[in-house]
Residue frames relative to the residue before (quaternion, step in Angstrom):
aa qw qx qy qz dx dy dz
X 1.0000 0.0000 0.0000 0.0000 0.00 0.00 0.00
X 0.2565 -0.7813 0.5567 0.1178 3.51 -1.06 0.83
X 0.1463 -0.7521 0.6404 0.0530 3.45 -1.32 0.69
X 0.1316 -0.7532 0.6392 0.0823 3.51 -1.18 0.68
X 0.1053 -0.7915 0.6016 0.0222 3.58 -0.82 1.11
X 0.1724 -0.7505 0.6331 0.0785 3.53 -1.03 0.91
X 0.0726 -0.7923 0.6058 0.0042 3.60 -0.55 1.16
X 0.1152 0.7825 -0.6069 0.0781 3.59 -0.87 0.93
X 0.6044 -0.5439 0.4371 0.3845 3.56 -1.28 0.43
X 0.5466 -0.6006 0.4961 0.3074 3.48 -1.22 0.76
X 0.6115 -0.5420 0.4188 0.3961 3.59 -1.15 0.52
X 0.7745 0.3459 -0.2388 0.4727 3.54 -0.88 0.74
X 0.5907 0.5134 -0.3650 0.5043 3.60 1.30 -0.17
X 0.4433 -0.7024 0.4857 0.2726 3.52 -0.77 1.12
X 0.1953 -0.7772 0.5936 0.0733 3.52 -0.87 1.10
X 0.2230 -0.8264 0.5079 0.0967 3.56 0.09 1.33
X 0.6453 0.5250 -0.3074 0.4620 3.56 0.98 -0.78
X 0.6433 0.5209 -0.2980 0.4754 3.52 1.01 -0.90
X 0.6584 0.5094 -0.3087 0.4602 3.56 0.87 -0.89
X 0.6335 0.5416 -0.3074 0.4593 3.54 1.04 -0.82
X 0.6449 0.5043 -0.2932 0.4937 3.61 0.94 -0.96
X 0.6438 0.5328 -0.3126 0.4515 3.55 0.86 -0.96
X 0.6803 0.4602 -0.2974 0.4868 3.66 0.81 -0.90
X 0.6412 0.4970 -0.3487 0.4694 3.65 0.98 -0.63
X 0.6394 0.4969 -0.3468 0.4732 3.64 0.97 -0.65
X 0.6322 0.5063 -0.3562 0.4659 3.60 0.92 -0.75
X 0.6450 0.5324 -0.3171 0.4472 3.59 0.97 -0.88
X 0.6954 0.4356 -0.2554 0.5114 3.61 1.17 -0.59
X 0.6605 -0.5652 0.2934 0.3979 3.59 1.19 0.22
X 0.5356 0.6016 -0.3935 0.4432 3.58 1.32 0.25
X 0.0779 0.8523 -0.5139 0.0589 3.57 0.72 1.01
X 0.5465 0.6260 -0.4075 0.3786 3.64 1.17 -0.20
X 0.5683 0.5757 -0.4247 0.4065 3.62 1.13 -0.19
X 0.2096 -0.8255 0.5182 0.0786 3.54 -0.46 1.24
X 0.7780 -0.0442 0.0269 0.6262 3.60 1.16 -0.49
X 0.0255 -0.7748 0.6307 -0.0347 3.49 -1.16 0.80
X 0.0157 0.7597 -0.6501 0.0029 3.60 -0.97 0.85
X 0.3176 -0.7493 0.5604 0.1536 3.49 -1.05 0.91
X 0.0525 -0.7719 0.6334 0.0151 3.52 -1.13 0.77
X 0.3447 -0.7048 0.5587 0.2690 3.52 -1.26 -0.40
X 0.2498 -0.7398 0.6153 0.1084 3.53 -1.26 0.67
X 0.1161 -0.7688 0.6289 0.0052 3.52 -0.86 1.15
X 0.0584 -0.7742 0.6271 0.0623 3.59 -0.96 0.82
X 0.1183 -0.8147 0.5673 -0.0198 3.46 -0.79 1.20
X 0.2036 -0.7181 0.6423 0.1740 3.58 -1.16 0.52
X 0.1403 -0.8168 0.5595 0.0003 3.51 -0.67 1.19
X 0.4239 -0.6878 0.5342 0.2487 3.50 -0.95 0.89
X 0.6714 0.4919 -0.3701 0.4127 3.59 -1.13 0.70
X 0.3679 -0.7347 0.5326 0.2030 3.52 -1.26 0.29
X 0.5610 0.6284 -0.3718 0.3900 3.64 1.20 -0.17
X 0.3568 -0.7874 0.4580 0.2074 3.58 -0.05 1.24
X 0.6853 0.4875 -0.2835 0.4607 3.60 0.80 -1.10
X 0.6653 0.4900 -0.3157 0.4665 3.63 0.81 -0.87
X 0.6764 0.4721 -0.3278 0.4606 3.59 0.89 -0.79
X 0.5858 0.5528 -0.3642 0.4677 3.63 0.98 -0.68
X 0.6863 0.5013 -0.2883 0.4411 3.50 0.82 -1.01
X 0.6477 0.5117 -0.2996 0.4784 3.60 1.01 -0.82
X 0.6561 0.4828 -0.3217 0.4826 3.63 0.97 -0.79
X 0.6416 0.5006 -0.3373 0.4733 3.63 1.02 -0.68
X 0.5918 0.5442 -0.3501 0.4807 3.59 1.09 -0.61
X 0.6415 0.5401 -0.2989 0.4554 3.61 0.92 -0.94
X 0.6606 0.5170 -0.2954 0.4572 3.54 1.01 -0.95
X 0.6625 0.5257 -0.2831 0.4523 3.49 0.94 -1.02
X 0.7702 0.3912 -0.1872 0.4677 3.57 0.90 -0.89
X 0.8602 0.1399 -0.0223 0.4900 3.58 1.02 -0.60
X 0.7593 0.4472 -0.2159 0.4205 3.51 0.65 -1.17
X 0.7740 0.1182 -0.1265 0.6091 3.64 1.15 -0.36
X 0.3859 -0.6711 0.5799 0.2539 3.54 -1.29 0.52
X 0.3213 -0.8051 0.4638 0.1829 3.53 -0.20 1.35
X 0.5482 0.6193 -0.3969 0.3981 3.60 1.15 -0.27
X 0.8248 0.1874 -0.0346 0.5323 3.62 0.96 -1.02
X 0.7368 0.3913 -0.1984 0.5144 3.56 1.28 -0.24
X 0.2411 -0.7119 0.6421 0.1508 3.51 -1.39 0.56
X 0.1088 -0.7972 0.5875 0.0866 3.57 -1.02 0.46
X 0.1378 -0.7304 0.6565 0.1289 3.53 -1.31 0.37
X 0.2071 -0.7584 0.6075 0.1138 3.57 -1.09 0.74
X 0.1017 -0.7665 0.6342 -0.0022 3.54 -0.97 1.02
X 0.1746 -0.7839 0.5861 0.1075 3.59 -0.53 1.08
X 0.2713 -0.8166 0.5051 0.0663 3.48 -0.79 1.19
X 0.5942 -0.6140 0.3495 0.3844 3.53 1.27 0.01
């Protein structure tokens, strides 16, 4: 079974990397970009067939290691 996790900074947390990418885009002529935030996508393959149990385990992984719960939010998408 596969899971996709999207990790992004919480609203209000300064995204230095996003600001840098936005400045670079403007410098390249893409001035229409009004805001940009950078996140990360993690794709996991999980053993087992119980969808609810797998989701719970992935959420535990996110809370303990894959995301920093103080400054980041995450969403889990189970792909089957």
